[in-house]
Structure formats: C-alpha cells, structure tokens
N, C-alpha and C positions, 0 to 999 in steps of 0.2 A: 119665353116670349121674345120675339124679335123686335128690337127698337130701331128707330131711324134717326140719324143725326140731322140737325138743321144745317144746311150748307153754310149759312152765315156764322155758325158757331164752330165750325171745323177749324182747328188750328193749322193742320196740314194734312194733305193726302200724300201718303208715302208708298210708292210702288217699288218692290224689291224683286230681283231675279238674278240667277246665275247664268252666265254665258261662257261657253268653253271653246277652245281652239286646240289644234293639234300640238302636242309637246315635241320639242326638238330632241332628237336622239343624242345621247351623251357621246357616242362614237359609232363608227361602222362596225357591224358584226364581223368578227374574225372567224377564220376557218376553225371548225371544231367546237365553236361556242354553242350554247343552248339555242333551240329554235326561238324564233321571234315570239314575243308575248303580245297580248292584246295591246293595240295602240293606246298610249296614255294621252290624257287630256289635261289642259291647264284651265282652271276656272278663274273667272273674274266675277266679282259680285257688283252689280250695278244698282244704284238707287236713283229714282226720279222723285224729287220733292216738290210739291206744289202747295203754296200758301193759300189761305182762305181768300186772299185778294187775287189769286191767279198767277202770281210770280213763281218762277221755277228755278231749280238748281239741280245739277247732276253730280253724283258722287260715284267713285269707283274704288274698290279695294281688292286685295288678293283673296279674301275669304269672308264668310258671313260674320264671324266673330269681330273682325276688324271693322266691318261695315256698321255694326250696331253701335260701336263706340264713336265712330265718325258721325253717324246720323245724330246721336245724342249731343255731340259737341256742336254740330251745326245748328240744331234746334236751340241750344243754350245761347249760342252766339247771336242768334236772330231774335232773342227775347220771347220765344214761343212757349217756354216751359212755365212761365209765371202767369199766363193768362188763362181764362176759363175756356172750356171746350175740349173735345176729344181729338186724338190723333187717329186717323183711319189708314190702316195698312192694307195693301193689296198684294197678294202673293199667288203663286201657282199651286199652293198646297204642299210644298216641300216641308218635311218635318223639321229640318235644321233651321229654316227661316222662321217658322212659327215658334219653335222652341226658343230661339234667340230673342225674338220680339217679346215673348211672355216673360223671359228671364230678366231682361233689362228694363222693360217699360211697365212691369207689373204694379208699380206704385202710382201710375198715372191712369186717367181715363183714356182708354183706347179700344178699338175694335179691329178685327182682322176679317177681311172679305176675300173669299176664294174667287179668283178671277173667273168670270163666266166662260170665257173661251178656252181656258185650260180645263175647266170642268167638262165642257162639251167634248174637247179633244180626248180626254181620259176615257169618257164613256164610249166614244167611237173605237178607240184602240183596244180596250179590254173586251168590248162586245164582239169585235171582229174575231178575237181569239176564243171567246166563250160560247158563241152561238153558231149553230149550223144553218147555212143558207142565207143568201143575201136578203130575201124578202122578210124572213123572220127577224133578222138582225135589224133591218131598217124599221120594221114595225115596232120592235121593242125600244129602239133608240128614240123614235118619235114620242112614244108614251112616256119614256123615262125623262126626256128633256122637258116635256110639258109640265110634269110634276116638280122637277127641280127648278124650273123658271119661277114657279110659285113658292119655292122654298119648302116644299113638302117632301122632306127626306124619307120619312117613314113610308109614305106611299110609293116613292121611287124604289125603296128596298123591297116592298111587297110585290111590285111588278116583277122583280128578279126572282123572288121566292116562288112566285106562281108559275114560272116557266115550266113547261112539260119536259119530262126526261129526254124525249126524243129530239127536243130543240137544243138541248145543251151539248156542246162539243167538249168543253173543258170546265169542269166544276171548280177547279182551283182558280182559274181566271175570273170566274163569276164571283167567287168569295173575295178575291182581291178587290173587285169593284165595290162590293158591299162594305168591305172593311174601309175602303177609301172614303165612302160616304159617311160611315160611322165616325171615322177619325176626324173628319172635317165638318161634322154636323153643325157645330157652333159658328162656323165661318160661311155657311150657306144661307143667305138671307132670302127674302122674297125679292128676286131680281126684278120681277114685273113692277112691283110697287116702287122700288128704288128708281127704276127707269121713269116711272110716272112722276115721281117727286123731283126729277132732275138730278138724282144722285148717281155717282159713278158705279158701274158694275164690273169694270175690268181694269187690268193693269197694262193695257195696251200702250200707255205712255212709256213705260220702261221697256216694253218689247221694241218699240221704235228706237229708243235710246240705245238698247243693246246693239242694234244694227249700226247706228252712227258711231258709237264709241269703240266697238270691238269688231263685229262681223264684217263690215264693209272693207276693213283694212287687213284683218288677220285671218280670214277664213277662205282665202282663195286656194285653188288647187295647187298642191306642191309646197304650200307654206307650212312652216313649223316654227315654234317659238320656245324660248326659254321662259321660265316663270317670271323672272325679273324683267325680261324684255317685253313680254306681253303686257304686264301690269303697268310698266313705265310708259309704253306707248298709249295705253288706254288713259293713263293719268294726264298725259299731254293733251289728248283729245278733249277730255273733260274740262281742263283749264281753258282751252280755247272756246269750247261751247258755253262756258260760264262767263265769257268775256273778261277773264282774269289774266289772259296771256300778256298783255302790255304791262300790267302791274308786276307780274312775275319776272318778266324780262328786264324791266328797268329797276325794280326795287327788291327783287327776289322775295316777294311777299304776295299773299292773296288776301282779299277782304273776307272771304268765306261768308258772303251775304247775298241775299236775293238782290237782283238788279245791280250786280257788282260793276258791270260796264257803264251803266247809266250814272252811278254814283261817282265813278272816277272821271267821267267826262264833265260832270257838273262841277267838280272840285277845282 
C-alpha cells in the first residue's frame, strides 16, 4: 500500500543524479597503436538537499559511494537525524543510487520516489525500439503513462503484455521496459495524488543543479577533463552556490549548513 508523507513532517527532500562529461585523453595516439576505443566519460554525482523549511544546499562528489557519506554527514551537521519524520529521496531509477540509499539509510524512515520525467523518458525510449509504427507507439505510450501516473504498475505491465505480435518490433526491449517497472515498483507512487497533495513528483531540482554545477561549464564542444579537474571545478561551483566561498577564501573553512551565507553575514 502506498503511503504519503506530510510535507510538514519531511526532514529533507534529497534529489540525486549523476552527470558526465568527456574524459581527457592521456596522450595522443601514436602510429601503430590500437584503434580508438569508445569515448570515456567522467562522472560527477550531484545532490540537491531541501529542508522541510525550504532551505537548500548543493553537494558534489566523484561517485555515488562518496556522496552517500557526504549526505549523511551534512544531515548530521544540520541536526536532521535526531528529529522525527522521513527523508524523501528522488532518483532517476539508477540501481547504484537506489542501492546506496538503501544500504546507508536502511536504519531510518525514508522513501525513494522515481522521478516522473525520467519514467516518462524511459517509456518513450524503450517503446520507440520495441514497437512498430508511430501511431501504435504513441497509442501505447498514452495508455501506459495514464496508468503509471496513477501508480498502477501492474496495469501498465498488462498493457505491454497485451500487445499483438505484429505490433512488437523488439521483444527484448519490451521485456527491458517491463523489468524496469518491476525493479522500480516500490518507487512508483500515485503521482496524481502526490500532485494533488502538493508533494513533489520529480527530481528536477537536481537536474537544474547538474546544469549549473557541471554542464554549463564542462560540456561544451571540444572540451575534455581529467577526473580531478572536473570534480574540483564542480566543487568550486558548489561552494559558490552555497554562499560558502567567502568563508572558504578567508578562513579555509565551510559551515556545511543551510543558509550558510546568511549566517555568515549576520555574524
């Protein structure tokens, strides 16, 4: 049974996502060396944390494992671990993110919500590969999203199971979509009711943060980065976004708290 948190009792809404940029080559390829391999990417993991009062803070790390530790440290430093209420995580359905949350926060009340827009995007992508014809694809997509918006995962799966053989282009991609639903079943709520109750249904906060922290600076044509360079630049950007830059430059320290800039100005 799906339960819904009271907005006033939520300790924090935590949106998590990975954003990647092109990895810098170690050196130019020499004559006679093996052919070029697939372009490598560098990942940064970004977190957007919003308190129940609406205050926000941005975090970035080089990977998911590091991020979970930093998120936990931030929540402890802001006194959120000792008060009642759940943490609500928003993700794109990535298995590593979900596994890391469940591993580290399993002793606390929390829930994971699959971001609606990633769910919709996944349906569009896999249906395009699984179904013949634009009309059949669009008709299936409309019916699928209608059931998913209501949190009816079983009915959505049945829509796919009931497709006629001549409609299916690739059974493997169809099964991939069904498995995606099954794997994320517990993270697919009734989005319609969440919306009506004024609760969040997406991780768009962290999507925008991805652009501001990494993409706008690091994903231009011709750019490539070392792992340390990419993460370091993203870290500097988060320090500035959190209004911690002055404290860092003058005192080589950060407060690691909501409203850091306001607190420093008042001091």
